[in-house]
NUGUBA-424191 format. One record per residue (C-alpha): residue in one letter; x, y, z. Coordinates in steps of 0.02 Angstrom, whole numbers, padded with zeros to 5 digits, always signed. Layout:
residues N
AXYZ ...
This chain:
residues 256
X+00847-00184+00297 X+00794-00052+00426 X+00629-00109+00503 X+00568+00075+00480 X+00581+00053+00290 X+00460-00085+00291 X+00274-00072+00261 X+00175-00163+00389 X+00049-00203+00244 X+00170-00328+00160 X+00225-00406+00327 X+00052-00449+00388 X-00017-00625+00378 X-00183-00665+00286 X-00286-00652+00446 X-00204-00479+00486 X-00238-00421+00312 X-00420-00469+00333 X-00438-00374+00494 X-00337-00220+00439 X-00228-00217+00587 X-00095-00309+00683 X-00076-00331+00875 X+00084-00272+00949 X+00143-00288+01133 X+00075-00115+01171 X-00040-00072+01038 X-00149-00119+00895 X-00085-00045+00729 X-00173-00014+00566 X-00079-00089+00422 X-00148+00034+00298 X-00106+00203+00376 X-00005+00140+00531 X-00109+00236+00660 X-00091+00164+00833 X-00215+00128+00975 X-00131+00100+01144 X-00174-00053+01252 X-00252+00004+01416 X-00322+00168+01346 X-00505+00210+01325 X-00548+00312+01161 X-00693+00428+01143 X-00773+00414+00971 X-00934+00507+00920 X-00970+00531+01111 X-00944+00341+01143 X-00803+00254+01239 X-00714+00107+01169 X-00563-00002+01217 X-00413+00004+01100 X-00460-00151+00998 X-00635-00086+00960 X-00572+00093+00930 X-00459+00014+00791 X-00604-00082+00718 X-00704+00080+00706 X-00553+00168+00632 X-00544+00034+00496 X-00720+00070+00451 X-00724+00261+00466 X-00560+00298+00389 X-00541+00154+00257 X-00718+00094+00229 X-00668-00077+00268 X-00519-00185+00231 X-00611-00269+00087 X-00647-00099+00011 X-00467-00045+00027 X-00404-00205-00048 X-00526-00191-00201 X-00467-00018-00232 X-00282-00064-00237 X-00185-00073-00401 X-00262-00232-00474 X-00085-00292-00513 X-00056-00313-00327 X-00197-00428-00298 X-00181-00516-00465 X-00345-00476-00548 X-00397-00390-00708 X-00490-00214-00707 X-00647-00313-00769 X-00624-00440-00626 X-00606-00304-00502 X-00775-00222-00558 X-00862-00391-00543 X-00793-00412-00361 X-00840-00240-00307 X-01021-00283-00364 X-01017-00448-00280 X-00957-00366-00116 X-01106-00248-00130 X-01216-00403-00125 X-01285-00393-00300 X-01341-00547-00393 X-01271-00608-00551 X-01415-00542-00646 X-01399-00363-00569 X-01205-00366-00600 X-01237-00415-00787 X-01357-00267-00803 X-01233-00146-00718 X-01090-00204-00833 X-01192-00220-00986 X-01144-00407-01017 X-01237-00573-01021 X-01270-00663-00867 X-01163-00808-00927 X-01017-00689-00937 X-01036-00660-00746 X-01045-00852-00717 X-00879-00869-00818 X-00797-00738-00704 X-00855-00828-00555 X-00775-00986-00617 X-00610-00897-00656 X-00609-00811-00489 X-00642-00977-00397 X-00496-01058-00489 X-00388-00911-00449 X-00435-00933-00266 X-00390-01117-00262 X-00223-01080-00343 X-00195-00941-00219 X-00225-01055-00068 X-00105-01196-00134 X+00026-01067-00188 X+00020-00990-00006 X+00035-01164+00066 X+00182-01212-00051 X+00282-01048-00014 X+00251-01072+00171 X+00318-01254+00161 X+00471-01203+00064 X+00499-01059+00189 X+00487-01177+00342 X+00592-01319+00259 X+00732-01199+00201 X+00721-01081+00357 X+00725-00947+00220 X+00602-00816+00169 X+00579-00793-00024 X+00632-00607-00009 X+00810-00664+00066 X+00945-00683-00060 X+01121-00750-00026 X+01181-00582+00042 X+01048-00467+00012 X+00856-00446+00035 X+00725-00393-00094 X+00622-00240-00051 X+00440-00219-00069 X+00364-00090-00187 X+00255+00038-00090 X+00078-00026-00087 X+00011+00125-00183 X+00128+00102-00328 X+00034+00148-00496 X+00128+00013-00597 X+00227-00138-00545 X+00373-00192-00659 X+00560-00230-00646 X+00589-00055-00593 X+00541-00119-00425 X+00659-00267-00419 X+00766-00177-00292 X+00876-00251-00152 X+00927-00179+00010 X+01102-00155-00034 X+01051-00062-00185 X+00936+00047-00089 X+01071+00086+00036 X+01205+00127-00091 X+01079+00241-00189 X+01028+00335-00038 X+01207+00360+00009 X+01256+00426-00166 X+01111+00540-00194 X+01056+00607-00026 X+01172+00709+00091 X+01180+00710+00280 X+01046+00848+00287 X+00921+00743+00193 X+00934+00854+00032 X+00958+00772-00138 X+01124+00796-00221 X+01055+00763-00398 X+00885+00682-00446 X+00932+00514-00538 X+00871+00478-00709 X+00873+00285-00691 X+00702+00224-00635 X+00761+00110-00494 X+00861+00248-00413 X+00721+00367-00439 X+00591+00260-00349 X+00721+00233-00209 X+00748+00423-00183 X+00558+00456-00197 X+00530+00332-00062 X+00641+00433+00051 X+00573+00605+00006 X+00388+00554+00044 X+00452+00530+00223 X+00450+00717+00244 X+00254+00716+00246 X+00141+00651+00373 X+00003+00528+00333 X-00171+00582+00360 X-00123+00766+00334 X-00187+00871+00186 X-00057+01000+00121 X-00080+01150+00001 X+00020+01162-00155 X+00121+01308-00075 X+00157+01187+00077 X+00210+01039-00033 X+00329+01166-00131 X+00404+01233+00023 X+00442+01067+00101 X+00511+00997-00065 X+00620+01154-00097 X+00714+01106+00057 X+00753+00946-00019 X+00790+00992-00198 X+00798+01151-00300 X+00684+01083-00444 X+00540+01050-00318 X+00409+01047-00464 X+00494+00892-00543 X+00495+00806-00373 X+00311+00848-00344 X+00258+00777-00509 X+00367+00626-00486 X+00284+00590-00316 X+00105+00598-00398 X+00159+00493-00551 X+00230+00349-00449 X+00088+00346-00316 X+00173+00415-00171 X+00066+00570-00159 X-00121+00598-00211 X-00191+00762-00259 X-00362+00842-00281 X-00416+00877-00467 X-00390+01064-00447 X-00219+01027-00370 X-00271+01133-00211 X-00221+01001-00094 X-00100+00859-00081 X-00085+00707+00039 X+00016+00548+00059 X-00063+00407-00023 X-00119+00263+00090 
């Protein structure tokens, strides 16, 4: 698999996820939006000057709120919790007491206690699971994503749903791109099968820059160069969580 096709977010270890960035040889890179801050360079932020590491830490807070905030606002499926557990964790993160959380959610305080118990059990299971998978990877010298002759691809971290449609290998991805996209980057035909559709949409979204807002007219113009039925592609990009749009559809941006 091409390194450029991987999302840093899924490659990061636990400590890097907590910080929200990784340290490379020449820079610090945000694992959420992939913005880089070069080592040895001084950055001016709000009339103050910071080194690259501090600038990255400020970037995480100003652009993403915090890594915790970003994680809690991800698709709950990715972090293995229910929507109710997510609401409880959001309120816990705000520093609210169990009584205050119970009032906010309109439930008994004992219900919040039960949520704490279940979340604690999930935390213990997650810790043991990580240790187990690391041991297997070390002992077999093989990552879980590596099959005999292929490698499993990760779903994009903004996917709206996660199911078997995302069970895609690098070979399937390579073959689909070859069959459906020509050498100019245009789509020969938009596939009807879900797996192939997701693969093609993953390629199409690369035509847009992260952090930039596009008008519907701009979105349509770019997509029209890729495929004649640009409206279908635009709707699919939103539906599958690649692109976000404002309520009045006046602006669109790559979902991070």
